[in-house]
Gaussian input, Z-matrix of N, CA and C with variables (Angstrom, degrees):
# hf/3-21g

backbone

0 1
 N
 C     1     B1
 C     2     B2     1     A1
 N     3     B3     2     A2     1     D1
 C     4     B4     3     A3     2     D2
 C     5     B5     4     A4     3     D3
 N     6     B6     5     A5     4     D4
 C     7     B7     6     A6     5     D5
 C     8     B8     7     A7     6     D6
 N     9     B9     8     A8     7     D7
 C    10    B10     9     A9     8     D8
 C    11    B11    10    A10     9     D9
 N    12    B12    11    A11    10    D10
 C    13    B13    12    A12    11    D11
 C    14    B14    13    A13    12    D12
 N    15    B15    14    A14    13    D13
 C    16    B16    15    A15    14    D14
 C    17    B17    16    A16    15    D15
 N    18    B18    17    A17    16    D16
 C    19    B19    18    A18    17    D17
 C    20    B20    19    A19    18    D18
 N    21    B21    20    A20    19    D19
 C    22    B22    21    A21    20    D20
 C    23    B23    22    A22    21    D21
 N    24    B24    23    A23    22    D22
 C    25    B25    24    A24    23    D23
 C    26    B26    25    A25    24    D24
 N    27    B27    26    A26    25    D25
 C    28    B28    27    A27    26    D26
 C    29    B29    28    A28    27    D27
 N    30    B30    29    A29    28    D28
 C    31    B31    30    A30    29    D29
 C    32    B32    31    A31    30    D30
 N    33    B33    32    A32    31    D31
 C    34    B34    33    A33    32    D32
 C    35    B35    34    A34    33    D33
 N    36    B36    35    A35    34    D34
 C    37    B37    36    A36    35    D35
 C    38    B38    37    A37    36    D36
 N    39    B39    38    A38    37    D37
 C    40    B40    39    A39    38    D38
 C    41    B41    40    A40    39    D39
 N    42    B42    41    A41    40    D40
 C    43    B43    42    A42    41    D41
 C    44    B44    43    A43    42    D42
 N    45    B45    44    A44    43    D43
 C    46    B46    45    A45    44    D44
 C    47    B47    46    A46    45    D45
 N    48    B48    47    A47    46    D46
 C    49    B49    48    A48    47    D47
 C    50    B50    49    A49    48    D48
 N    51    B51    50    A50    49    D49
 C    52    B52    51    A51    50    D50
 C    53    B53    52    A52    51    D51
 N    54    B54    53    A53    52    D52
 C    55    B55    54    A54    53    D53
 C    56    B56    55    A55    54    D54
 N    57    B57    56    A56    55    D55
 C    58    B58    57    A57    56    D56
 C    59    B59    58    A58    57    D57
 N    60    B60    59    A59    58    D58
 C    61    B61    60    A60    59    D59
 C    62    B62    61    A61    60    D60
 N    63    B63    62    A62    61    D61
 C    64    B64    63    A63    62    D62
 C    65    B65    64    A64    63    D63
 N    66    B66    65    A65    64    D64
 C    67    B67    66    A66    65    D65
 C    68    B68    67    A67    66    D66
 N    69    B69    68    A68    67    D67
 C    70    B70    69    A69    68    D68
 C    71    B71    70    A70    69    D69
 N    72    B72    71    A71    70    D70
 C    73    B73    72    A72    71    D71
 C    74    B74    73    A73    72    D72
 N    75    B75    74    A74    73    D73
 C    76    B76    75    A75    74    D74
 C    77    B77    76    A76    75    D75
 N    78    B78    77    A77    76    D76
 C    79    B79    78    A78    77    D77
 C    80    B80    79    A79    78    D78
 N    81    B81    80    A80    79    D79
 C    82    B82    81    A81    80    D80
 C    83    B83    82    A82    81    D81
 N    84    B84    83    A83    82    D82
 C    85    B85    84    A84    83    D83
 C    86    B86    85    A85    84    D84
 N    87    B87    86    A86    85    D85
 C    88    B88    87    A87    86    D86
 C    89    B89    88    A88    87    D87
 N    90    B90    89    A89    88    D88
 C    91    B91    90    A90    89    D89
 C    92    B92    91    A91    90    D90
 N    93    B93    92    A92    91    D91
 C    94    B94    93    A93    92    D92
 C    95    B95    94    A94    93    D93
 N    96    B96    95    A95    94    D94
 C    97    B97    96    A96    95    D95
 C    98    B98    97    A97    96    D96
 N    99    B99    98    A98    97    D97
 C   100   B100    99    A99    98    D98
 C   101   B101   100   A100    99    D99
 N   102   B102   101   A101   100   D100
 C   103   B103   102   A102   101   D101
 C   104   B104   103   A103   102   D102
 N   105   B105   104   A104   103   D103
 C   106   B106   105   A105   104   D104
 C   107   B107   106   A106   105   D105
 N   108   B108   107   A107   106   D106
 C   109   B109   108   A108   107   D107
 C   110   B110   109   A109   108   D108
 N   111   B111   110   A110   109   D109
 C   112   B112   111   A111   110   D110
 C   113   B113   112   A112   111   D111
 N   114   B114   113   A113   112   D112
 C   115   B115   114   A114   113   D113
 C   116   B116   115   A115   114   D114
 N   117   B117   116   A116   115   D115
 C   118   B118   117   A117   116   D116
 C   119   B119   118   A118   117   D117
 N   120   B120   119   A119   118   D118
 C   121   B121   120   A120   119   D119
 C   122   B122   121   A121   120   D120
 N   123   B123   122   A122   121   D121
 C   124   B124   123   A123   122   D122
 C   125   B125   124   A124   123   D123
 N   126   B126   125   A125   124   D124
 C   127   B127   126   A126   125   D125
 C   128   B128   127   A127   126   D126
 N   129   B129   128   A128   127   D127
 C   130   B130   129   A129   128   D128
 C   131   B131   130   A130   129   D129
 N   132   B132   131   A131   130   D130
 C   133   B133   132   A132   131   D131
 C   134   B134   133   A133   132   D132
 N   135   B135   134   A134   133   D133
 C   136   B136   135   A135   134   D134
 C   137   B137   136   A136   135   D135
 N   138   B138   137   A137   136   D136
 C   139   B139   138   A138   137   D137
 C   140   B140   139   A139   138   D138
 N   141   B141   140   A140   139   D139
 C   142   B142   141   A141   140   D140
 C   143   B143   142   A142   141   D141
 N   144   B144   143   A143   142   D142
 C   145   B145   144   A144   143   D143
 C   146   B146   145   A145   144   D144
 N   147   B147   146   A146   145   D145
 C   148   B148   147   A147   146   D146
 C   149   B149   148   A148   147   D147
 N   150   B150   149   A149   148   D148
 C   151   B151   150   A150   149   D149
 C   152   B152   151   A151   150   D150
 N   153   B153   152   A152   151   D151
 C   154   B154   153   A153   152   D152
 C   155   B155   154   A154   153   D153
 N   156   B156   155   A155   154   D154
 C   157   B157   156   A156   155   D155
 C   158   B158   157   A157   156   D156
 N   159   B159   158   A158   157   D157
 C   160   B160   159   A159   158   D158
 C   161   B161   160   A160   159   D159
 N   162   B162   161   A161   160   D160
 C   163   B163   162   A162   161   D161
 C   164   B164   163   A163   162   D162
 N   165   B165   164   A164   163   D163
 C   166   B166   165   A165   164   D164
 C   167   B167   166   A166   165   D165
 N   168   B168   167   A167   166   D166
 C   169   B169   168   A168   167   D167
 C   170   B170   169   A169   168   D168
 N   171   B171   170   A170   169   D169
 C   172   B172   171   A171   170   D170
 C   173   B173   172   A172   171   D171
 N   174   B174   173   A173   172   D172
 C   175   B175   174   A174   173   D173
 C   176   B176   175   A175   174   D174
 N   177   B177   176   A176   175   D175
 C   178   B178   177   A177   176   D176
 C   179   B179   178   A178   177   D177
 N   180   B180   179   A179   178   D178
 C   181   B181   180   A180   179   D179
 C   182   B182   181   A181   180   D180
 N   183   B183   182   A182   181   D181
 C   184   B184   183   A183   182   D182
 C   185   B185   184   A184   183   D183
 N   186   B186   185   A185   184   D184
 C   187   B187   186   A186   185   D185
 C   188   B188   187   A187   186   D186
 N   189   B189   188   A188   187   D187
 C   190   B190   189   A189   188   D188
 C   191   B191   190   A190   189   D189
 N   192   B192   191   A191   190   D190
 C   193   B193   192   A192   191   D191
 C   194   B194   193   A193   192   D192
 N   195   B195   194   A194   193   D193
 C   196   B196   195   A195   194   D194
 C   197   B197   196   A196   195   D195

   B1=1.4416
   B2=1.5268
   B3=1.3045
   B4=1.4554
   B5=1.5225
   B6=1.3141
   B7=1.4581
   B8=1.5255
   B9=1.3028
   B10=1.4508
   B11=1.5240
   B12=1.3002
   B13=1.4686
   B14=1.5260
   B15=1.3226
   B16=1.4625
   B17=1.5307
   B18=1.2985
   B19=1.4665
   B20=1.5260
   B21=1.3340
   B22=1.4681
   B23=1.5228
   B24=1.3247
   B25=1.4652
   B26=1.5219
   B27=1.3198
   B28=1.4621
   B29=1.5279
   B30=1.3315
   B31=1.4634
   B32=1.5257
   B33=1.3056
   B34=1.4664
   B35=1.5225
   B36=1.3106
   B37=1.4622
   B38=1.5322
   B39=1.3183
   B40=1.4578
   B41=1.5274
   B42=1.3160
   B43=1.4702
   B44=1.5394
   B45=1.3191
   B46=1.4658
   B47=1.5322
   B48=1.3178
   B49=1.4709
   B50=1.5270
   B51=1.3157
   B52=1.4691
   B53=1.5348
   B54=1.3293
   B55=1.4642
   B56=1.5352
   B57=1.3286
   B58=1.4651
   B59=1.5274
   B60=1.3204
   B61=1.4659
   B62=1.5282
   B63=1.3298
   B64=1.4604
   B65=1.5282
   B66=1.3373
   B67=1.4635
   B68=1.5232
   B69=1.3412
   B70=1.4649
   B71=1.5211
   B72=1.3335
   B73=1.4681
   B74=1.5299
   B75=1.3434
   B76=1.4587
   B77=1.5202
   B78=1.3195
   B79=1.4637
   B80=1.5202
   B81=1.3116
   B82=1.4606
   B83=1.5291
   B84=1.3135
   B85=1.4681
   B86=1.5268
   B87=1.3299
   B88=1.4612
   B89=1.5239
   B90=1.3300
   B91=1.4646
   B92=1.5289
   B93=1.3227
   B94=1.4679
   B95=1.5236
   B96=1.3284
   B97=1.4620
   B98=1.5285
   B99=1.3357
   B100=1.4675
   B101=1.5312
   B102=1.3363
   B103=1.4592
   B104=1.5241
   B105=1.3325
   B106=1.4627
   B107=1.5207
   B108=1.3243
   B109=1.4663
   B110=1.5284
   B111=1.3316
   B112=1.4677
   B113=1.5259
   B114=1.3216
   B115=1.4549
   B116=1.5276
   B117=1.3228
   B118=1.4670
   B119=1.5285
   B120=1.3329
   B121=1.4639
   B122=1.5263
   B123=1.3280
   B124=1.4669
   B125=1.5188
   B126=1.3266
   B127=1.4633
   B128=1.5282
   B129=1.3228
   B130=1.4653
   B131=1.5265
   B132=1.3297
   B133=1.4629
   B134=1.5153
   B135=1.3197
   B136=1.4609
   B137=1.5247
   B138=1.3290
   B139=1.4675
   B140=1.5227
   B141=1.3191
   B142=1.4610
   B143=1.5247
   B144=1.3157
   B145=1.4648
   B146=1.5236
   B147=1.3104
   B148=1.4546
   B149=1.5296
   B150=1.3014
   B151=1.4658
   B152=1.5234
   B153=1.3136
   B154=1.4702
   B155=1.5237
   B156=1.3104
   B157=1.4643
   B158=1.5308
   B159=1.3051
   B160=1.4661
   B161=1.5235
   B162=1.3119
   B163=1.4650
   B164=1.5201
   B165=1.3177
   B166=1.4684
   B167=1.5182
   B168=1.3160
   B169=1.4623
   B170=1.5224
   B171=1.3235
   B172=1.4519
   B173=1.5192
   B174=1.3321
   B175=1.4646
   B176=1.5212
   B177=1.3283
   B178=1.4572
   B179=1.5303
   B180=1.3334
   B181=1.4512
   B182=1.5166
   B183=1.3180
   B184=1.4723
   B185=1.5370
   B186=1.3283
   B187=1.4572
   B188=1.5171
   B189=1.3163
   B190=1.4602
   B191=1.5291
   B192=1.3095
   B193=1.4621
   B194=1.5270
   B195=1.3016
   B196=1.4610
   B197=1.5029
   A1=107.92
   A2=117.22
   A3=118.54
   A4=114.24
   A5=117.65
   A6=117.39
   A7=109.75
   A8=114.89
   A9=120.47
   A10=111.36
   A11=116.29
   A12=120.37
   A13=111.37
   A14=116.32
   A15=120.27
   A16=111.14
   A17=115.72
   A18=120.13
   A19=109.95
   A20=116.37
   A21=120.22
   A22=110.97
   A23=117.00
   A24=121.28
   A25=110.61
   A26=117.53
   A27=120.82
   A28=110.76
   A29=116.99
   A30=120.54
   A31=110.10
   A32=116.83
   A33=120.38
   A34=111.99
   A35=117.18
   A36=121.40
   A37=113.20
   A38=117.39
   A39=119.81
   A40=110.84
   A41=116.40
   A42=118.99
   A43=108.81
   A44=118.07
   A45=121.21
   A46=115.11
   A47=117.75
   A48=119.96
   A49=111.29
   A50=116.69
   A51=120.40
   A52=110.65
   A53=116.98
   A54=120.88
   A55=109.21
   A56=117.09
   A57=120.86
   A58=110.61
   A59=116.02
   A60=120.98
   A61=110.34
   A62=116.54
   A63=121.19
   A64=110.29
   A65=116.80
   A66=121.36
   A67=110.60
   A68=116.92
   A69=121.05
   A70=110.73
   A71=116.02
   A72=119.28
   A73=110.79
   A74=116.86
   A75=119.27
   A76=111.32
   A77=117.67
   A78=119.81
   A79=110.63
   A80=116.62
   A81=120.92
   A82=111.22
   A83=116.39
   A84=121.93
   A85=110.76
   A86=116.27
   A87=121.20
   A88=111.26
   A89=117.14
   A90=120.69
   A91=110.80
   A92=116.17
   A93=120.03
   A94=110.69
   A95=116.58
   A96=121.32
   A97=110.48
   A98=116.61
   A99=121.68
   A100=110.30
   A101=116.58
   A102=120.44
   A103=111.16
   A104=116.41
   A105=119.93
   A106=111.04
   A107=117.15
   A108=120.39
   A109=110.49
   A110=116.33
   A111=120.00
   A112=110.49
   A113=116.53
   A114=120.91
   A115=110.87
   A116=116.92
   A117=121.15
   A118=110.78
   A119=117.38
   A120=120.93
   A121=111.53
   A122=116.75
   A123=120.52
   A124=109.74
   A125=116.85
   A126=121.47
   A127=111.54
   A128=116.50
   A129=121.09
   A130=112.31
   A131=116.98
   A132=119.80
   A133=113.89
   A134=117.29
   A135=120.75
   A136=113.76
   A137=117.02
   A138=119.99
   A139=112.43
   A140=117.35
   A141=121.00
   A142=111.82
   A143=116.68
   A144=119.90
   A145=110.81
   A146=117.08
   A147=121.42
   A148=110.45
   A149=116.54
   A150=120.50
   A151=110.43
   A152=116.90
   A153=120.57
   A154=111.37
   A155=116.77
   A156=121.10
   A157=110.58
   A158=117.15
   A159=120.94
   A160=111.08
   A161=117.38
   A162=121.30
   A163=109.95
   A164=117.58
   A165=121.51
   A166=111.18
   A167=117.69
   A168=121.40
   A169=110.64
   A170=116.71
   A171=120.71
   A172=111.01
   A173=116.50
   A174=121.13
   A175=111.50
   A176=117.58
   A177=122.32
   A178=111.81
   A179=117.46
   A180=120.68
   A181=114.49
   A182=117.07
   A183=120.73
   A184=112.79
   A185=115.98
   A186=120.73
   A187=108.72
   A188=115.48
   A189=120.08
   A190=108.68
   A191=114.64
   A192=120.43
   A193=109.60
   A194=115.51
   A195=120.01
   A196=110.88
   D1=97.94
   D2=-172.99
   D3=-122.91
   D4=-10.70
   D5=-179.10
   D6=-112.39
   D7=156.72
   D8=178.45
   D9=-57.85
   D10=-40.24
   D11=179.94
   D12=-61.36
   D13=-40.08
   D14=178.72
   D15=-66.56
   D16=-40.58
   D17=178.68
   D18=-65.10
   D19=-45.68
   D20=178.38
   D21=-58.31
   D22=-44.99
   D23=179.92
   D24=-62.50
   D25=-40.83
   D26=179.85
   D27=-64.92
   D28=-42.29
   D29=179.60
   D30=-64.47
   D31=-39.39
   D32=179.53
   D33=-63.88
   D34=-26.14
   D35=-178.94
   D36=-83.88
   D37=-10.50
   D38=-178.52
   D39=-69.60
   D40=141.75
   D41=173.34
   D42=-68.43
   D43=158.64
   D44=-175.05
   D45=-50.36
   D46=-43.02
   D47=-178.51
   D48=-65.07
   D49=-41.54
   D50=178.83
   D51=-70.55
   D52=-34.17
   D53=177.83
   D54=-65.41
   D55=-39.73
   D56=176.78
   D57=-64.59
   D58=-40.83
   D59=177.20
   D60=-62.68
   D61=-43.78
   D62=178.27
   D63=-63.54
   D64=-43.21
   D65=-179.53
   D66=-58.57
   D67=-46.09
   D68=179.26
   D69=-62.64
   D70=-43.83
   D71=178.27
   D72=-61.58
   D73=-44.54
   D74=-176.46
   D75=-67.62
   D76=-38.05
   D77=177.68
   D78=-60.57
   D79=-42.58
   D80=177.62
   D81=-65.22
   D82=-45.50
   D83=177.99
   D84=-58.92
   D85=-47.02
   D86=-178.10
   D87=-64.88
   D88=-41.45
   D89=179.23
   D90=-64.06
   D91=-42.29
   D92=178.67
   D93=-63.90
   D94=-41.58
   D95=178.03
   D96=-62.52
   D97=-44.30
   D98=179.12
   D99=-61.53
   D100=-45.85
   D101=178.68
   D102=-58.25
   D103=-41.08
   D104=179.72
   D105=-66.47
   D106=-40.63
   D107=177.60
   D108=-60.95
   D109=-44.33
   D110=178.77
   D111=-62.14
   D112=-45.56
   D113=179.75
   D114=-60.35
   D115=-43.20
   D116=178.27
   D117=-62.61
   D118=-42.73
   D119=179.08
   D120=-64.82
   D121=-40.68
   D122=178.78
   D123=-64.43
   D124=-47.55
   D125=-179.71
   D126=-60.41
   D127=-38.28
   D128=-178.96
   D129=-79.27
   D130=-6.73
   D131=179.80
   D132=80.86
   D133=13.30
   D134=-176.90
   D135=-70.86
   D136=-12.22
   D137=-178.51
   D138=-111.39
   D139=8.48
   D140=179.20
   D141=-56.77
   D142=-40.57
   D143=-179.02
   D144=-60.05
   D145=-35.72
   D146=-178.87
   D147=-69.58
   D148=-43.50
   D149=177.07
   D150=-63.32
   D151=-43.20
   D152=179.72
   D153=-63.45
   D154=-39.59
   D155=178.23
   D156=-64.51
   D157=-41.43
   D158=179.02
   D159=-65.37
   D160=-41.68
   D161=178.03
   D162=-63.69
   D163=-44.21
   D164=178.36
   D165=-61.99
   D166=-43.89
   D167=179.15
   D168=-62.86
   D169=-40.85
   D170=179.27
   D171=-63.71
   D172=-46.91
   D173=-179.90
   D174=-63.68
   D175=-31.64
   D176=-178.74
   D177=-85.07
   D178=0.53
   D179=178.70
   D180=76.22
   D181=21.99
   D182=-179.60
   D183=-95.81
   D184=21.93
   D185=179.68
   D186=-123.39
   D187=154.76
   D188=176.58
   D189=-122.90
   D190=158.36
   D191=179.07
   D192=-69.30
   D193=145.09
   D194=175.82
   D195=-86.57

């Protein structure tokens, strides 16, 4: 199973209970992958501009309390 089309076809063939099991697994997998991407970006300094912008906005009074 190497192409997206093959994977899609396989998922479509799953019975509802197995599809729910797959959905839960994929959500967990995707969240873990996203967390790792964020961690890698933070470590590499790719989000420094965002933090600096937030600090500047806060100091300039352009933020409101949550």
